[in-house]
C-alpha positions in Angstrom: 196.9 301.4 67.5 193.1 301.0 66.7 191.3 297.9 66.9 189.6 298.6 63.9 192.5 298.2 61.7 194.0 295.4 60.4 195.6 292.9 62.9 199.2 294.6 63.8 202.3 292.3 64.4 205.2 292.2 66.3 208.2 292.0 64.0 211.7 291.2 64.5 214.1 292.6 62.0 217.1 290.6 63.7 217.8 289.1 66.8 220.6 287.5 68.7 220.9 283.9 69.6 220.4 284.4 73.1 217.3 286.8 72.6 213.8 285.5 73.4 211.3 286.0 70.6 208.8 288.9 71.5 205.9 286.7 71.7 207.4 284.7 74.1 208.9 287.5 76.4 205.2 289.1 76.2 203.8 285.9 77.3 205.8 285.3 80.2 205.4 289.1 81.3 201.6 289.0 81.1 201.4 285.6 83.1 203.5 287.1 85.5 201.9 290.2 85.9 198.3 288.8 85.9 199.0 286.3 88.5 201.0 288.9 90.7 197.7 291.0 90.7 195.5 287.8 91.3 193.7 287.9 88.1 192.3 285.0 86.6 192.0 285.0 82.8 188.3 285.6 83.2 188.6 288.7 85.3 191.4 290.1 83.3 189.2 289.7 79.9 186.6 291.5 81.7 188.6 294.3 82.8 190.7 294.7 79.6 188.0 293.7 77.0 190.2 291.3 75.3 188.9 287.6 75.3 190.0 285.0 77.4 190.9 282.8 74.5 193.3 285.4 73.1 195.0 286.0 76.6 195.6 282.5 76.8 197.1 282.3 73.2 199.1 285.5 74.1 200.5 283.7 77.5 201.4 280.6 75.5 203.3 282.6 72.7 200.8 281.1 70.2 199.1 284.6 69.1 200.8 287.7 67.6 198.7 290.6 69.3 197.6 294.2 67.8 199.1 297.2 69.4 195.9 298.3 70.4 195.1 294.7 72.1 198.6 295.4 74.1 197.5 298.9 75.2 194.2 297.4 76.5 196.1 294.8 78.6 198.6 297.2 79.9 196.0 299.8 81.0 193.7 296.8 82.8 196.8 295.7 84.6 197.6 299.4 85.3 201.4 299.2 84.2 203.5 301.1 81.5 203.4 299.5 78.0 207.0 298.3 78.3 206.6 296.1 81.2 204.8 293.7 78.8 207.9 293.4 77.0 210.6 293.8 79.6 213.4 291.4 79.5 216.6 291.3 81.9 219.5 293.0 80.8 223.2 293.4 82.6 224.1 296.8 83.9 226.3 299.3 81.7 225.9 301.0 78.3 223.4 299.4 76.1 223.5 300.1 72.5 220.3 299.5 70.4 221.1 298.8 66.9 218.8 299.6 64.1 219.2 296.3 62.6 218.5 294.6 65.9 215.3 296.6 66.3 212.1 295.0 67.3 209.0 296.6 65.8 205.3 296.8 66.7 203.3 297.6 63.5 199.7 297.9 62.7 197.4 298.6 59.7 199.6 296.6 57.1 202.8 298.3 58.2 201.2 301.9 58.0 202.2 302.6 61.5 205.1 301.4 63.1 206.8 301.8 66.6 210.3 301.4 67.6 211.2 301.5 71.3 214.4 303.4 71.7 215.1 302.0 75.2 215.8 298.5 76.5 212.8 296.4 77.4 214.3 295.9 80.9 213.1 296.8 84.4 210.2 299.4 84.8 210.4 303.0 82.9 208.2 305.7 84.0 209.5 307.3 80.8 209.5 305.4 77.4 211.1 306.7 74.0 209.8 305.6 70.8 210.2 306.2 67.2 206.7 306.2 65.2 206.6 306.1 61.2 203.1 306.8 59.8 202.7 306.0 56.0 201.5 308.4 53.6 198.2 310.1 54.3 197.6 307.1 57.0 195.3 308.2 60.0 195.9 305.9 63.3 193.5 306.2 66.2 194.5 305.1 69.7 192.5 304.2 72.7 193.0 305.8 75.8 196.1 305.1 77.8 196.4 304.7 81.6 195.3 307.7 83.8 197.9 310.2 84.0 199.7 309.2 80.8 201.2 312.1 78.6 202.8 312.0 75.1 205.4 314.5 74.1 205.7 314.2 70.2 208.7 315.8 68.1 208.0 315.7 64.1 211.2 315.0 62.5 209.7 314.5 59.1 206.5 315.2 57.6 203.2 317.2 58.3 200.9 315.5 60.9 197.9 316.3 62.6 197.3 315.3 66.4 193.8 315.1 67.8 193.5 314.4 71.6 190.0 314.0 73.3 187.5 316.8 72.5 190.5 319.2 72.0 191.0 321.1 68.7 193.1 319.1 66.2 196.7 320.4 66.0 198.8 320.6 62.8 202.5 320.1 63.2 205.3 320.3 60.8 209.1 319.3 60.7 210.7 320.6 63.9 207.4 321.2 65.7 206.7 319.6 69.2 203.4 318.8 71.2 202.5 317.7 74.5 199.1 316.2 75.4 197.3 314.1 77.8 196.9 310.6 76.6 194.5 309.1 78.6 191.9 310.2 76.3 191.3 308.8 72.7 193.8 310.3 70.3 194.6 310.2 66.9 197.7 310.6 64.6 197.1 311.7 61.0 199.8 311.9 58.3 198.7 314.7 56.0 201.0 314.2 53.0 201.9 311.6 50.7 205.0 310.8 52.2 206.3 308.9 55.5 206.4 310.7 58.5 208.9 310.2 61.4 208.2 311.3 64.8 209.7 310.6 68.2 207.7 310.0 71.3 208.4 310.4 74.9 205.5 308.4 76.6 205.4 309.7 80.5 203.3 307.5 83.0 201.8 308.8 86.1 203.6 307.8 89.4 200.7 305.8 90.5 201.2 303.3 87.4 203.5 300.6 87.2 
């Protein structure tokens, strides 16, 4: 999730014929959210730290953004991360097949995030599967004020550092809850892939 890493990507493993590509969905949502809040590209660029040219490329679906960049834009717009990726969906049960998963990746695939909820409507709470490559360290910038992360380690040994707090080591079956509106770091301490499940909770004032 860090801009210091190699550019991340939106990876669609599979999609049905009536699904829009994520870059197209992202561009449409970014334009809608930006204009509804009265932001010009220049103003949003200043508030997010993302260049006007990059924002324009995202809105037209011509650029594949990094995870860190998406977080910057979501924070500047004061909306949950998933609002940038949401699509309209009919009511009723929604099965999220692994084969249809849309992944956000960074660091040449060493860090992946899979949403375990549909990208439709507003979600004050989001659920993700995270995978961290062997011995990989992933840094994340602060999320919107009031955002909290609840992580559960399903496989591996990881170290979580949130802001100035002491790093915490977690093994399989351990969980941690921390404020994510400060810089935080996920670090895989062993030479095998780590699998975590993340519940992201946003402040009621966001989104």
